[in-house]
C-alpha positions as a Python dict, from the first residue, in 0.01 Angstrom:
ca = {
    (1, 'X'): (0, 0, 0),
    (2, 'X'): (80, 93, -48),
    (3, 'X'): (60, 446, -32),
    (4, 'X'): (46, 372, 329),
    (5, 'X'): (359, 568, 390),
    (6, 'X'): (595, 510, 673),
    (7, 'X'): (759, 851, 701),
    (8, 'X'): (423, 1017, 755),
    (9, 'X'): (414, 841, 1092),
    (10, 'X'): (765, 955, 1179),
    (11, 'X'): (671, 1312, 1089),
    (12, 'X'): (379, 1287, 1330),
    (13, 'X'): (613, 1169, 1603),
    (14, 'X'): (860, 1448, 1543),
    (15, 'X'): (615, 1731, 1488),
    (16, 'X'): (398, 1656, 1788),
    (17, 'X'): (699, 1619, 2016),
    (18, 'X'): (774, 1977, 1925),
    (19, 'X'): (451, 2082, 2091),
    (20, 'X'): (407, 1841, 2379),
    (21, 'X'): (647, 2009, 2622),
    (22, 'X'): (416, 2304, 2684),
    (23, 'X'): (174, 2088, 2879),
    (24, 'X'): (440, 2032, 3145),
    (25, 'X'): (595, 2380, 3142),
    (26, 'X'): (591, 2621, 3436),
    (27, 'X'): (272, 2809, 3348),
    (28, 'X'): (64, 2962, 3626),
    (29, 'X'): (-208, 2732, 3756),
    (30, 'X'): (-474, 2969, 3625),
    (31, 'X'): (-357, 2941, 3264),
    (32, 'X'): (-576, 2701, 3063),
    (33, 'X'): (-319, 2546, 2834),
    (34, 'X'): (-450, 2359, 2529),
    (35, 'X'): (-399, 1988, 2474),
    (36, 'X'): (-83, 1984, 2264),
    (37, 'X'): (-163, 1633, 2147),
    (38, 'X'): (-466, 1784, 1974),
    (39, 'X'): (-244, 2025, 1784),
    (40, 'X'): (-2, 1745, 1706),
    (41, 'X'): (-285, 1546, 1552),
    (42, 'X'): (-360, 1832, 1317),
    (43, 'X'): (6, 1868, 1224),
    (44, 'X'): (41, 1496, 1161),
    (45, 'X'): (-246, 1507, 916),
    (46, 'X'): (-112, 1817, 743),
    (47, 'X'): (227, 1674, 650),
    (48, 'X'): (145, 1336, 500),
    (49, 'X'): (450, 1196, 326),
    (50, 'X'): (478, 1130, -45),
    (51, 'X'): (492, 785, -199),
    (52, 'X'): (712, 603, 47),
    (53, 'X'): (540, 278, -41),
    (54, 'X'): (428, 335, -398),
    (55, 'X'): (78, 204, -466),
    (56, 'X'): (33, -33, -758),
    (57, 'X'): (-25, 135, -1091),
    (58, 'X'): (-304, 29, -1323),
    (59, 'X'): (-280, -341, -1401),
    (60, 'X'): (-34, -429, -1675),
    (61, 'X'): (-160, -591, -1993),
    (62, 'X'): (29, -882, -2145),
    (63, 'X'): (-73, -944, -2504),
    (64, 'X'): (-49, -1305, -2621),
    (65, 'X'): (-51, -1345, -2999),
    (66, 'X'): (-305, -1586, -3146),
    (67, 'X'): (-28, -1823, -3253),
    (68, 'X'): (45, -1879, -2881),
    (69, 'X'): (-296, -2035, -2815),
    (70, 'X'): (-399, -2393, -2882),
    (71, 'X'): (-369, -2512, -3239),
    (72, 'X'): (-689, -2501, -3448),
    (73, 'X'): (-910, -2802, -3400),
    (74, 'X'): (-885, -3046, -3691),
    (75, 'X'): (-1214, -3170, -3833),
    (76, 'X'): (-1258, -3539, -3919),
    (77, 'X'): (-1533, -3791, -3864),
    (78, 'X'): (-1303, -4094, -3840),
    (79, 'X'): (-1307, -4268, -3504),
    (80, 'X'): (-1025, -4446, -3328),
    (81, 'X'): (-1045, -4709, -3059),
    (82, 'X'): (-846, -4560, -2768),
    (83, 'X'): (-722, -4816, -2518),
    (84, 'X'): (-465, -4588, -2355),
    (85, 'X'): (-296, -4248, -2363),
    (86, 'X'): (75, -4172, -2347),
    (87, 'X'): (162, -3817, -2237),
    (88, 'X'): (506, -3690, -2338),
    (89, 'X'): (708, -3371, -2374),
    (90, 'X'): (728, -3257, -2012),
    (91, 'X'): (891, -3345, -1681),
    (92, 'X'): (707, -3095, -1460),
    (93, 'X'): (430, -3329, -1341),
    (94, 'X'): (424, -3706, -1316),
    (95, 'X'): (244, -3882, -1599),
    (96, 'X'): (14, -4040, -1340),
    (97, 'X'): (-104, -3693, -1235),
    (98, 'X'): (-186, -3601, -1594),
    (99, 'X'): (-336, -3941, -1671),
    (100, 'X'): (-586, -3882, -1392),
    (101, 'X'): (-717, -3580, -1585),
    (102, 'X'): (-802, -3786, -1893),
    (103, 'X'): (-881, -4130, -1751),
    (104, 'X'): (-1236, -4119, -1889),
    (105, 'X'): (-1098, -4109, -2244),
    (106, 'X'): (-970, -4468, -2247),
    (107, 'X'): (-1154, -4771, -2383),
    (108, 'X'): (-1364, -4550, -2605),
    (109, 'X'): (-1397, -4470, -2972),
    (110, 'X'): (-1305, -4104, -3026),
    (111, 'X'): (-1270, -3876, -3324),
    (112, 'X'): (-958, -3664, -3362),
    (113, 'X'): (-1166, -3362, -3263),
    (114, 'X'): (-1276, -3534, -2943),
    (115, 'X'): (-919, -3636, -2869),
    (116, 'X'): (-809, -3273, -2909),
    (117, 'X'): (-1079, -3172, -2663),
    (118, 'X'): (-933, -3423, -2415),
    (119, 'X'): (-586, -3276, -2471),
    (120, 'X'): (-713, -2928, -2389),
    (121, 'X'): (-782, -3047, -2036),
    (122, 'X'): (-409, -3096, -1995),
    (123, 'X'): (-342, -2755, -2150),
    (124, 'X'): (-582, -2596, -1904),
    (125, 'X'): (-426, -2781, -1610),
    (126, 'X'): (-84, -2637, -1693),
    (127, 'X'): (-225, -2288, -1742),
    (128, 'X'): (-419, -2306, -1418),
    (129, 'X'): (-86, -2380, -1249),
    (130, 'X'): (88, -2079, -1401),
    (131, 'X'): (228, -2210, -1731),
    (132, 'X'): (44, -1945, -1924),
    (133, 'X'): (133, -2048, -2284),
    (134, 'X'): (141, -2426, -2233),
    (135, 'X'): (-32, -2646, -2492),
    (136, 'X'): (-109, -3016, -2521),
    (137, 'X'): (-110, -3133, -2883),
    (138, 'X'): (-199, -3446, -3078),
    (139, 'X'): (105, -3514, -3300),
    (140, 'X'): (86, -3706, -3627),
    (141, 'X'): (87, -4073, -3535),
    (142, 'X'): (-44, -4421, -3604),
    (143, 'X'): (-311, -4518, -3353),
    (144, 'X'): (-373, -4867, -3489),
    (145, 'X'): (-249, -5024, -3165),
    (146, 'X'): (-502, -4822, -2958),
    (147, 'X'): (-248, -4603, -2776),
    (148, 'X'): (-265, -4231, -2855),
    (149, 'X'): (15, -3989, -2776),
    (150, 'X'): (-44, -3641, -2635),
    (151, 'X'): (259, -3412, -2644),
    (152, 'X'): (282, -3128, -2392),
    (153, 'X'): (464, -2808, -2485),
    (154, 'X'): (503, -2619, -2152),
    (155, 'X'): (627, -2303, -2321),
    (156, 'X'): (973, -2155, -2275),
    (157, 'X'): (1117, -1811, -2334),
    (158, 'X'): (1295, -1756, -2660),
    (159, 'X'): (1433, -1404, -2694),
    (160, 'X'): (1382, -1136, -2427),
    (161, 'X'): (1344, -823, -2641),
    (162, 'X'): (1365, -495, -2446),
    (163, 'X'): (1252, -197, -2654),
    (164, 'X'): (1339, 97, -2436),
    (165, 'X'): (1198, 429, -2560),
    (166, 'X'): (1223, 598, -2219),
    (167, 'X'): (1477, 792, -2015),
    (168, 'X'): (1536, 481, -1805),
    (169, 'X'): (1891, 359, -1860),
    (170, 'X'): (1918, 43, -2072),
    (171, 'X'): (2126, -137, -1809),
    (172, 'X'): (1868, -50, -1541),
    (173, 'X'): (1586, -188, -1754),
    (174, 'X'): (1788, -502, -1827),
    (175, 'X'): (1863, -550, -1456),
    (176, 'X'): (1497, -520, -1363),
    (177, 'X'): (1405, -784, -1623),
    (178, 'X'): (1698, -1014, -1546),
    (179, 'X'): (1478, -1265, -1362),
    (180, 'X'): (1328, -1365, -1698),
    (181, 'X'): (1577, -1578, -1892),
    (182, 'X'): (1578, -1745, -2231),
    (183, 'X'): (1508, -2116, -2192),
    (184, 'X'): (1311, -2079, -1868),
    (185, 'X'): (946, -2179, -1857),
    (186, 'X'): (697, -1895, -1905),
    (187, 'X'): (554, -1885, -1551),
    (188, 'X'): (271, -1643, -1486),
    (189, 'X'): (361, -1544, -1128),
    (190, 'X'): (723, -1456, -1207),
    (191, 'X'): (631, -1278, -1530),
    (192, 'X'): (363, -1069, -1360),
    (193, 'X'): (588, -986, -1064),
    (194, 'X'): (877, -880, -1286),
    (195, 'X'): (666, -665, -1517),
    (196, 'X'): (469, -506, -1233),
    (197, 'X'): (790, -413, -1051),
    (198, 'X'): (922, -255, -1369),
    (199, 'X'): (591, -73, -1411),
    (200, 'X'): (622, 58, -1053),
    (201, 'X'): (944, 234, -1149),
    (202, 'X'): (913, 610, -1131),
    (203, 'X'): (855, 781, -1465),
    (204, 'X'): (785, 484, -1696),
    (205, 'X'): (499, 279, -1839),
    (206, 'X'): (529, -60, -2006),
    (207, 'X'): (358, -287, -2258),
    (208, 'X'): (441, -657, -2285),
    (209, 'X'): (373, -903, -2567),
    (210, 'X'): (434, -1277, -2594),
    (211, 'X'): (495, -1375, -2956),
    (212, 'X'): (596, -1708, -3120),
    (213, 'X'): (969, -1770, -3095),
    (214, 'X'): (1200, -1887, -3371),
    (215, 'X'): (1226, -2231, -3210),
    (216, 'X'): (921, -2455, -3172),
    (217, 'X'): (777, -2440, -2822),
    (218, 'X'): (930, -2101, -2738),
    (219, 'X'): (778, -1756, -2693),
    (220, 'X'): (960, -1428, -2740),
    (221, 'X'): (885, -1166, -2476),
    (222, 'X'): (871, -812, -2613),
    (223, 'X'): (875, -538, -2348),
    (224, 'X'): (819, -179, -2460),
    (225, 'X'): (915, 91, -2210),
    (226, 'X'): (790, 447, -2252),
    (227, 'X'): (817, 768, -2053),
    (228, 'X'): (542, 909, -1838),
    (229, 'X'): (548, 1263, -1699),
    (230, 'X'): (888, 1374, -1575),
    (231, 'X'): (722, 1601, -1319),
    (232, 'X'): (385, 1574, -1150),
    (233, 'X'): (223, 1805, -898),
    (234, 'X'): (-72, 1812, -664),
    (235, 'X'): (-223, 2112, -487),
    (236, 'X'): (-491, 2086, -221),
    (237, 'X'): (-679, 2314, 15),
    (238, 'X'): (-904, 2215, 305),
    (239, 'X'): (-1034, 2316, 647),
    (240, 'X'): (-894, 2007, 821),
    (241, 'X'): (-671, 2202, 1061),
    (242, 'X'): (-683, 2264, 1435),
    (243, 'X'): (-796, 2610, 1540),
    (244, 'X'): (-475, 2679, 1741),
    (245, 'X'): (-251, 2652, 1432),
    (246, 'X'): (-503, 2743, 1162),
    (247, 'X'): (-799, 2552, 1024),
    (248, 'X'): (-746, 2655, 662),
    (249, 'X'): (-464, 2455, 511),
    (250, 'X'): (-288, 2434, 177),
    (251, 'X'): (-49, 2169, 48),
    (252, 'X'): (175, 2152, -257),
    (253, 'X'): (344, 1826, -358),
    (254, 'X'): (599, 1800, -640),
    (255, 'X'): (731, 1471, -778),
    (256, 'X'): (1039, 1455, -1000),
    (257, 'X'): (1044, 1115, -1168),
    (258, 'X'): (1337, 909, -1298),
    (259, 'X'): (1581, 1194, -1257),
    (260, 'X'): (1904, 1001, -1310),
    (261, 'X'): (1775, 731, -1545),
    (262, 'X'): (1786, 474, -1263),
    (263, 'X'): (1417, 492, -1174),
    (264, 'X'): (1480, 721, -878),
    (265, 'X'): (1256, 1003, -764),
    (266, 'X'): (1256, 1317, -552),
    (267, 'X'): (944, 1420, -363),
    (268, 'X'): (919, 1777, -235),
    (269, 'X'): (626, 1902, -29),
    (270, 'X'): (523, 2221, 142),
    (271, 'X'): (242, 2276, 386),
    (272, 'X'): (94, 2593, 531),
    (273, 'X'): (-181, 2623, 789),
    (274, 'X'): (-295, 2981, 832),
    (275, 'X'): (2, 3187, 944),
    (276, 'X'): (87, 2961, 1235),
    (277, 'X'): (231, 2643, 1083),
    (278, 'X'): (478, 2598, 799),
    (279, 'X'): (640, 2272, 701),
    (280, 'X'): (873, 2164, 421),
    (281, 'X'): (1011, 1822, 341),
    (282, 'X'): (1211, 1636, 81),
    (283, 'X'): (1255, 1266, 12),
    (284, 'X'): (1473, 1072, -228),
    (285, 'X'): (1402, 711, -324),
    (286, 'X'): (1611, 475, -539),
    (287, 'X'): (1537, 120, -667),
    (288, 'X'): (1813, -133, -594),
    (289, 'X'): (1865, -481, -734),
    (290, 'X'): (1626, -678, -952),
    (291, 'X'): (1365, -776, -693),
    (292, 'X'): (1188, -441, -646),
    (293, 'X'): (1367, -325, -330),
    (294, 'X'): (1391, 51, -272),
    (295, 'X'): (1590, 261, -30),
    (296, 'X'): (1532, 621, 62),
    (297, 'X'): (1625, 915, 278),
    (298, 'X'): (1407, 1199, 398),
    (299, 'X'): (1435, 1531, 576),
    (300, 'X'): (1170, 1770, 705),
    (301, 'X'): (1164, 2096, 897),
    (302, 'X'): (873, 2259, 1077),
    (303, 'X'): (809, 2600, 1232),
    (304, 'X'): (493, 2670, 1430),
    (305, 'X'): (329, 2916, 1667),
    (306, 'X'): (26, 2875, 1892),
    (307, 'X'): (-251, 3123, 1820),
    (308, 'X'): (-608, 3214, 1914),
    (309, 'X'): (-667, 3225, 2291),
    (310, 'X'): (-299, 3146, 2357),
    (311, 'X'): (-144, 3402, 2124),
    (312, 'X'): (-32, 3610, 2424),
    (313, 'X'): (198, 3325, 2534),
    (314, 'X'): (412, 3380, 2222),
    (315, 'X'): (466, 3004, 2212),
    (316, 'X'): (621, 2818, 1922),
    (317, 'X'): (921, 2628, 1806),
    (318, 'X'): (1079, 2417, 1538),
    (319, 'X'): (1160, 2057, 1463),
    (320, 'X'): (1394, 1874, 1229),
    (321, 'X'): (1356, 1513, 1127),
    (322, 'X'): (1593, 1286, 935),
    (323, 'X'): (1498, 935, 829),
    (324, 'X'): (1627, 643, 626),
    (325, 'X'): (1411, 356, 510),
    (326, 'X'): (1393, 44, 298),
    (327, 'X'): (1100, -123, 123),
    (328, 'X'): (1079, -473, -22),
    (329, 'X'): (786, -627, -214),
    (330, 'X'): (741, -967, -53),
    (331, 'X'): (453, -1037, -292),
    (332, 'X'): (376, -841, -609),
    (333, 'X'): (93, -964, -827),
    (334, 'X'): (-225, -849, -994),
    (335, 'X'): (-458, -936, -708),
    (336, 'X'): (-239, -942, -397),
    (337, 'X'): (56, -730, -283),
    (338, 'X'): (256, -736, 39),
    (339, 'X'): (544, -502, 129),
    (340, 'X'): (795, -516, 411),
    (341, 'X'): (917, -183, 549),
    (342, 'X'): (1198, -90, 786),
    (343, 'X'): (1275, 266, 889),
    (344, 'X'): (1495, 460, 1130),
    (345, 'X'): (1418, 819, 1234),
    (346, 'X'): (1595, 1082, 1439),
    (347, 'X'): (1411, 1395, 1548),
    (348, 'X'): (1532, 1714, 1720),
    (349, 'X'): (1294, 1964, 1876),
    (350, 'X'): (1333, 2318, 2008),
    (351, 'X'): (1035, 2483, 2177),
    (352, 'X'): (964, 2803, 2363),
    (353, 'X'): (704, 2999, 2557),
    (354, 'X'): (845, 3349, 2539),
    (355, 'X'): (591, 3493, 2781),
    (356, 'X'): (756, 3289, 3059),
    (357, 'X'): (1106, 3263, 2909),
    (358, 'X'): (1060, 2885, 2898),
    (359, 'X'): (1262, 2672, 2656),
    (360, 'X'): (1271, 2295, 2618),
    (361, 'X'): (1469, 2062, 2393),
    (362, 'X'): (1383, 1702, 2314),
    (363, 'X'): (1500, 1434, 2077),
    (364, 'X'): (1378, 1091, 1979),
    (365, 'X'): (1511, 789, 1794),
    (366, 'X'): (1280, 519, 1666),
    (367, 'X'): (1278, 204, 1456),
    (368, 'X'): (970, 108, 1259),
    (369, 'X'): (900, -241, 1124),
    (370, 'X'): (594, -287, 910),
    (371, 'X'): (395, -499, 670),
    (372, 'X'): (140, -341, 444),
    (373, 'X'): (-43, -442, 131),
    (374, 'X'): (-361, -471, -67),
    (375, 'X'): (-572, -734, -237),
    (376, 'X'): (-866, -778, -470),
    (377, 'X'): (-1123, -1057, -451),
    (378, 'X'): (-1462, -1167, -584),
    (379, 'X'): (-1639, -1213, -250),
    (380, 'X'): (-2008, -1116, -280),
    (381, 'X'): (-1947, -935, -608),
    (382, 'X'): (-1590, -827, -543),
    (383, 'X'): (-1393, -587, -329),
    (384, 'X'): (-1058, -420, -263),
    (385, 'X'): (-872, -449, 69),
    (386, 'X'): (-589, -242, 218),
    (387, 'X'): (-407, -344, 536),
    (388, 'X'): (-104, -255, 746),
    (389, 'X'): (63, -384, 1062),
    (390, 'X'): (332, -161, 1216),
    (391, 'X'): (556, -204, 1520),
    (392, 'X'): (735, 108, 1646),
    (393, 'X'): (1004, 89, 1911),
    (394, 'X'): (1195, 397, 2015),
    (395, 'X'): (1334, 617, 2287),
    (396, 'X'): (1221, 967, 2381),
    (397, 'X'): (1468, 1189, 2568),
    (398, 'X'): (1390, 1519, 2739),
    (399, 'X'): (1729, 1685, 2722),
    (400, 'X'): (1856, 1801, 3061),
    (401, 'X'): (2179, 1971, 3152),
    (402, 'X'): (2204, 2311, 3318),
    (403, 'X'): (1883, 2452, 3170),
    (404, 'X'): (1622, 2482, 3449),
    (405, 'X'): (1327, 2438, 3214),
    (406, 'X'): (1463, 2118, 3060),
    (407, 'X'): (1530, 1985, 3410),
    (408, 'X'): (1181, 2088, 3520),
    (409, 'X'): (1025, 1905, 3225),
    (410, 'X'): (1228, 1595, 3313),
    (411, 'X'): (1112, 1612, 3674),
    (412, 'X'): (744, 1658, 3586),
    (413, 'X'): (755, 1360, 3351),
    (414, 'X'): (952, 1131, 3582),
    (415, 'X'): (710, 1195, 3870),
    (416, 'X'): (403, 1176, 3651),
    (417, 'X'): (321, 973, 3341),
    (418, 'X'): (685, 872, 3274),
    (419, 'X'): (659, 898, 2896),
    (420, 'X'): (1033, 949, 2848),
    (421, 'X'): (1244, 643, 2784),
    (422, 'X'): (1198, 334, 2573),
    (423, 'X'): (854, 249, 2438),
    (424, 'X'): (688, 11, 2193),
    (425, 'X'): (352, 30, 2023),
    (426, 'X'): (164, -168, 1759),
    (427, 'X'): (-79, -32, 1501),
    (428, 'X'): (-316, -220, 1275),
    (429, 'X'): (-518, -74, 990),
    (430, 'X'): (-767, -243, 760),
    (431, 'X'): (-1020, -111, 512),
    (432, 'X'): (-1236, -266, 244),
    (433, 'X'): (-1436, -122, -44),
    (434, 'X'): (-1712, -374, -117),
    (435, 'X'): (-1904, -376, -444),
    (436, 'X'): (-2279, -413, -384),
    (437, 'X'): (-2427, -334, -725),
    (438, 'X'): (-2373, -96, -1016),
    (439, 'X'): (-2478, 199, -800),
    (440, 'X'): (-2374, 110, -446),
    (441, 'X'): (-2042, 45, -273),
    (442, 'X'): (-1972, -3, 97),
    (443, 'X'): (-1652, 123, 262),
    (444, 'X'): (-1549, -28, 598),
    (445, 'X'): (-1243, 82, 795),
    (446, 'X'): (-1073, -17, 1121),
    (447, 'X'): (-772, 130, 1302),
    (448, 'X'): (-635, -2, 1630),
    (449, 'X'): (-340, 65, 1860),
    (450, 'X'): (-178, -112, 2156),
    (451, 'X'): (104, 32, 2371),
    (452, 'X'): (362, -103, 2613),
    (453, 'X'): (350, 202, 2844),
    (454, 'X'): (231, 560, 2872),
    (455, 'X'): (313, 734, 2545),
    (456, 'X'): (410, 1084, 2449),
    (457, 'X'): (124, 1267, 2277),
    (458, 'X'): (301, 1224, 1944),
    (459, 'X'): (252, 847, 1966),
    (460, 'X'): (-113, 848, 2072),
    (461, 'X'): (-408, 745, 1858),
    (462, 'X'): (-641, 1034, 1766),
    (463, 'X'): (-1007, 950, 1705),
    (464, 'X'): (-1155, 1291, 1624),
    (465, 'X'): (-1129, 1495, 1306),
    (466, 'X'): (-1178, 1494, 930),
    (467, 'X'): (-1019, 1152, 885),
    (468, 'X'): (-1161, 998, 1203),
    (469, 'X'): (-1489, 1071, 1385),
    (470, 'X'): (-1596, 1360, 1165),
    (471, 'X'): (-1851, 1500, 1410),
    (472, 'X'): (-1561, 1618, 1630),
    (473, 'X'): (-1276, 1867, 1567),
    (474, 'X'): (-932, 1777, 1443),
    (475, 'X'): (-713, 1627, 1717),
    (476, 'X'): (-1003, 1547, 1950),
    (477, 'X'): (-959, 1258, 2197),
    (478, 'X'): (-620, 1090, 2192),
    (479, 'X'): (-505, 784, 2381),
    (480, 'X'): (-230, 527, 2419),
    (481, 'X'): (-464, 246, 2318),
    (482, 'X'): (-788, 238, 2128),
    (483, 'X'): (-971, 181, 1803),
    (484, 'X'): (-1153, 369, 1529),
    (485, 'X'): (-1433, 229, 1311),
    (486, 'X'): (-1586, 379, 997),
    (487, 'X'): (-1870, 258, 776),
    (488, 'X'): (-1966, 451, 464),
    (489, 'X'): (-2228, 370, 199),
    (490, 'X'): (-2150, 532, -136),
    (491, 'X'): (-2403, 578, -416),
    (492, 'X'): (-2281, 640, -770),
    (493, 'X'): (-2502, 918, -903),
    (494, 'X'): (-2628, 916, -1264),
    (495, 'X'): (-2400, 1213, -1325),
    (496, 'X'): (-2053, 1067, -1396),
    (497, 'X'): (-1784, 1108, -1126),
    (498, 'X'): (-2032, 1213, -853),
    (499, 'X'): (-2107, 1009, -542),
    (500, 'X'): (-2331, 1062, -241),
    (501, 'X'): (-2216, 911, 88),
    (502, 'X'): (-2381, 830, 421),
    (503, 'X'): (-2143, 741, 703),
    (504, 'X'): (-2107, 657, 1069),
    (505, 'X'): (-1781, 685, 1267),
    (506, 'X'): (-1703, 560, 1616),
    (507, 'X'): (-1389, 540, 1826),
    (508, 'X'): (-1276, 474, 2180),
    (509, 'X'): (-940, 541, 2344),
    (510, 'X'): (-778, 478, 2680),
    (511, 'X'): (-601, 808, 2741),
    (512, 'X'): (-311, 660, 2940),
    (513, 'X'): (-192, 301, 2945),
    (514, 'X'): (-115, 337, 3318),
    (515, 'X'): (-316, 634, 3448),
    (516, 'X'): (-212, 830, 3754),
    (517, 'X'): (-429, 751, 4056),
    (518, 'X'): (-703, 1009, 4094),
    (519, 'X'): (-664, 1149, 3741),
    (520, 'X'): (-1031, 1089, 3660),
    (521, 'X'): (-1199, 917, 3368),
    (522, 'X'): (-932, 753, 3153),
    (523, 'X'): (-1137, 687, 2839),
    (524, 'X'): (-1316, 877, 2563),
    (525, 'X'): (-1589, 746, 2333),
    (526, 'X'): (-1684, 944, 2024),
    (527, 'X'): (-1957, 856, 1774),
    (528, 'X'): (-2098, 1053, 1485),
    (529, 'X'): (-2282, 1021, 1155),
    (530, 'X'): (-2312, 1230, 845),
    (531, 'X'): (-2358, 1281, 473),
    (532, 'X'): (-2104, 1357, 204),
    (533, 'X'): (-2072, 1459, -160),
    (534, 'X'): (-1774, 1335, -362),
    (535, 'X'): (-1658, 1453, -704),
    (536, 'X'): (-1375, 1236, -833),
    (537, 'X'): (-1187, 1289, -1158),
    (538, 'X'): (-891, 1078, -1050),
    (539, 'X'): (-636, 1206, -1302),
    (540, 'X'): (-746, 1569, -1270),
    (541, 'X'): (-916, 1674, -948),
    (542, 'X'): (-1121, 1561, -650),
    (543, 'X'): (-1360, 1745, -421),
    (544, 'X'): (-1521, 1616, -104),
    (545, 'X'): (-1773, 1792, 121),
    (546, 'X'): (-1892, 1628, 445),
    (547, 'X'): (-2137, 1733, 713),
    (548, 'X'): (-2128, 1526, 1034),
    (549, 'X'): (-2326, 1544, 1356),
    (550, 'X'): (-2266, 1397, 1700),
    (551, 'X'): (-2434, 1080, 1822),
    (552, 'X'): (-2236, 1054, 2147),
    (553, 'X'): (-2280, 1287, 2444),
    (554, 'X'): (-1909, 1368, 2485),
    (555, 'X'): (-1833, 1739, 2443),
    (556, 'X'): (-1555, 1858, 2215),
    (557, 'X'): (-1243, 1994, 2388),
    (558, 'X'): (-1007, 2059, 2094),
    (559, 'X'): (-1238, 2331, 1961),
    (560, 'X'): (-1575, 2486, 2038),
    (561, 'X'): (-1838, 2218, 2093),
    (562, 'X'): (-2088, 2201, 1806),
    (563, 'X'): (-2374, 1971, 1716),
    (564, 'X'): (-2244, 1942, 1360),
    (565, 'X'): (-1933, 2018, 1151),
    (566, 'X'): (-1851, 2085, 786),
    (567, 'X'): (-1538, 1946, 622),
    (568, 'X'): (-1426, 2050, 272),
    (569, 'X'): (-1124, 1939, 71),
    (570, 'X'): (-1032, 2004, -292),
    (571, 'X'): (-733, 1863, -480),
    (572, 'X'): (-601, 1955, -825),
    (573, 'X'): (-346, 1735, -1003),
    (574, 'X'): (-107, 1851, -1273),
}
């Protein structure tokens, strides 16, 4: 999935850490400080990373010339007494296995046409097991003794013909196709995997054809590689922000594809939320080897200030994050994909509340190990699934030394929730888009989190906002452990590209894994429902408008409490 991207999570960790210190700073008791986890949730959503795990492109098409199919059926009315069949030409399966497929053909009188029909069972058996151009033929023979021969041609590669019309270097294209070798059997799984991985390469598209080879029983593979756009861009605006850093947001994402001819890419993004939050980031990703592995590095920098009711505090700060990561496609096919991800991130934070001359520095180091993927099936009419399992283990340090505010922050944490130190958490995400009929689709989504200890607000699960329980403000209700459920019925309107949606969202969190005695209720439950309008021109633009209202009695705390909320997002692609 995925573009279930790993660095977006690390950005959340880093950016929210930059805010969390204020909650334990030396403000007067009368000052009503905001929940900095709420603001962190808004920031996390505003800086989603670009294409760390690249989602599958449109399915590749492999053209098979007519000469690669079964030979034309010969017409004759003559019948032969068949007492037995002898299957030759292959060593892949035992003859007994193949004989079992055609055992009803013995001790019968059959025409040549009927015998060819029997042979096609063997052809289909091979193709069902991945030998996509295999054929079983009836060779010229004398059947006077009652034994008929069926010859199997499993299908082998002849020439691998790479026709590269793109900016991708010839040696890079050859390396990516090196798993397909002349003389090897034409196996569907390996062919699809190899071509899909090549198609995933930044800046190219491919077309593949299997044509008859010069030698009997062989197929030449012709792969045409063409350029796609060297640069793509996406601009979006929405009101998905938190009121303390600006609800109106704008994002610009630029992708530079295949810059060196090696299939690499640079992703540059900028984000602005009102005048109070600015973020910039850059990532570089490079394919390595012939099995679809990719490595990358990323860097981001954030500056923020806290506004609205807390503008007088003159609070703000900055954060810098550096990450390295690797991605490997464990499975790459038309209907099922699974990726393994490993990532290391280092984050530095500087924060201040100028009104009280308070300054705090933090840093964190974290490893992320993940599996994510997607699949398609035909259950009850068909559906598409996306899933991810992520384990994060890291260490948060509140930097001490001679600075009284850093030492104070350390003391408050050590005597309270004890979020500093080593931690581990697990996240699971699953969603499914289920086809119901030509007009209706059902979307179901689940997100869950478990934690080993009390977590910093940057690591908590947020269940309120535009991408969670939409009846509540962005960043509402965070916890160390919890879940989020979404169900959405989508109706395809007669007008092309328009959908109407009716949805219900619900989530529950345990605020602290190990709450402090006497700290009060340790859980939040949010539930809401709503209606939405979706306009989707996938290659050009999308627009979504939602209105959601509360079903639960819990009041909003991240913003003014309202019975209903509007969410609007528009995206233009270039």
